[in-house]
C-alpha positions in Angstrom: -13.0 -4.7 22.5 -13.0 -3.6 18.9 -13.7 0.1 18.1 -14.8 1.0 14.6 -14.5 4.5 13.3 -15.7 6.1 10.1 -12.8 6.3 7.6 -12.9 10.1 7.5 -12.4 10.3 11.3 -9.8 7.5 11.3 -7.7 9.0 8.5 -7.9 12.6 9.9 -6.3 11.2 13.1 -3.7 9.3 11.0 -2.8 12.5 9.2 -2.7 14.5 12.4 -0.2 12.0 14.0 1.9 11.8 10.8 2.1 15.6 10.7 3.2 15.5 14.4 6.1 13.3 13.3 4.7 10.0 14.6 4.6 6.7 12.9 1.2 5.1 12.7 0.3 1.4 12.3 -2.9 0.8 10.4 -4.7 -2.4 9.3 -4.7 -3.4 5.6 -8.2 -3.3 4.2 -9.0 -4.4 0.7 -7.5 -6.8 -1.7 -5.8 -4.5 -4.3 -2.3 -5.1 -2.8 -2.4 -8.9 -2.8 -0.3 -10.9 -2.6 2.2 -8.6 -0.9 -0.3 -7.4 1.7 -3.3 -9.2 3.0 -6.6 -7.6 4.0 -7.7 -8.0 7.6 -4.5 -9.8 8.4 -1.5 -7.6 7.8 -0.8 -4.1 9.2 1.4 -1.4 7.8 3.6 1.2 9.4 3.3 4.6 7.8 5.4 7.7 8.4 5.8 11.2 6.9 7.1 10.9 3.4 10.3 12.4 2.0 10.8 13.6 -1.6 13.6 11.1 -2.1 11.2 8.2 -1.2 8.7 9.3 -4.0 10.0 7.0 -6.6 8.7 4.2 -8.8 8.0 1.1 -6.7 7.4 2.9 -3.4 4.2 2.2 -1.6 2.4 5.3 -0.4 -0.8 6.3 1.4 -2.5 9.0 -0.6 -5.8 10.9 -1.1 -7.8 10.0 -4.2 -11.3 11.2 -4.9 -12.1 11.8 -1.2 -10.7 8.4 -0.1 -7.4 7.3 1.4 -5.7 4.6 -0.8 -2.5 2.7 -0.3 -0.8 1.6 -3.6 2.5 1.5 -5.3 3.9 4.2 -7.5 4.2 3.0 -11.1 5.0 6.3 -12.9 6.0 9.9 -12.1 5.6 12.8 -14.5 6.5 16.0 -12.7 4.1 16.4 -9.8 1.6 13.9 -11.3 2.0 10.4 -9.8 0.4 7.3 -11.1 -0.4 4.5 -8.6 -1.6 0.9 -8.9 -2.3 -1.9 -6.5 -0.2 -5.0 -6.8 -3.3 -7.1 -7.4 -4.8 -4.7 -9.9 -4.1 -5.4 -13.5 -6.1 -2.6 -15.2 -6.9 0.1 -12.7 -4.6 3.0 -11.9 -5.0 6.2 -9.9 -3.4 9.6 -10.5 -2.6 12.0 -7.7 -0.5 15.1 -7.2 2.5 15.1 -4.8 0.5 17.1 -2.3 -2.0 14.3 -2.1 0.6 11.9 -0.7 -0.1 11.5 3.1 2.6 9.0 4.1 5.1 6.4 2.9 4.7 2.8 4.0 7.9 1.6 5.7 7.0 -1.8 7.0 4.4 -4.6 7.0 3.5 -6.4 10.2 2.3 -10.0 9.6 -0.2 -11.7 12.0 2.7 -13.6 13.6 4.3 -10.2 14.6 7.1 -10.6 12.1 7.9 -7.2 10.6 9.1 -6.8 7.0 10.8 -3.6 6.1 10.0 -2.2 2.7 13.7 -1.2 2.4 14.8 -4.9 2.9 16.4 -6.9 0.2 13.7 -9.6 0.6 10.9 -7.2 0.0 12.6 -5.6 -3.0 13.2 -9.1 -4.6 9.6 -10.3 -4.0 8.2 -7.0 -5.3 10.4 -7.1 -8.4 9.5 -10.7 -9.2 5.8 -10.1 -8.8 5.8 -6.9 -10.8 7.8 -8.5 -13.6 5.0 -11.0 -14.2 2.8 -9.8 -17.0 -0.6 -8.3 -15.8 -2.7 -11.0 -17.5 -0.7 -13.8 -15.8 -0.9 -12.0 -12.5 -4.7 -11.9 -13.0 -4.9 -15.7 -13.4 -2.5 -16.3 -10.4 -4.7 -14.1 -8.2 -7.9 -15.8 -9.4 -6.5 -19.3 -8.7 -5.1 -18.2 -5.3 -8.5 -16.8 -4.5 -10.3 -20.1 -5.4 -7.8 -22.0 -3.3 -8.0 -19.4 -0.5 -4.3 -19.0 -0.4 -4.1 -15.3 0.4 -7.5 -14.7 2.1 
């Protein structure tokens, strides 16, 4: 049985559990974090964030314009943090530190395999992907979409 909740109700419960010190596993929805995370296939584990984890490259769950978004930190200027999805080549979001809800600590693949975002493998793959110029990433994602590689 599959239960569907409105996002506001779902994320209110996610925030409540995180504030109670629990980790929460949530499904990945949307395509902005491709190819590192896949919509409707992967799940992520989120926990309360710590200030030392708020650094360039970290993946966070944060509030933006009334929505909850999960993207990577690409810049920090004081309390203003700029985020972008790995699959986005033009769109960024800005939020304040207090808008951060949680840090993503792991990805759970459909096979059940868990990938820690602190692992060497994750850091290498992320670094390689992010070193590719945005315009080239755009074409890689477009080709992968046509070939249905990451859908």
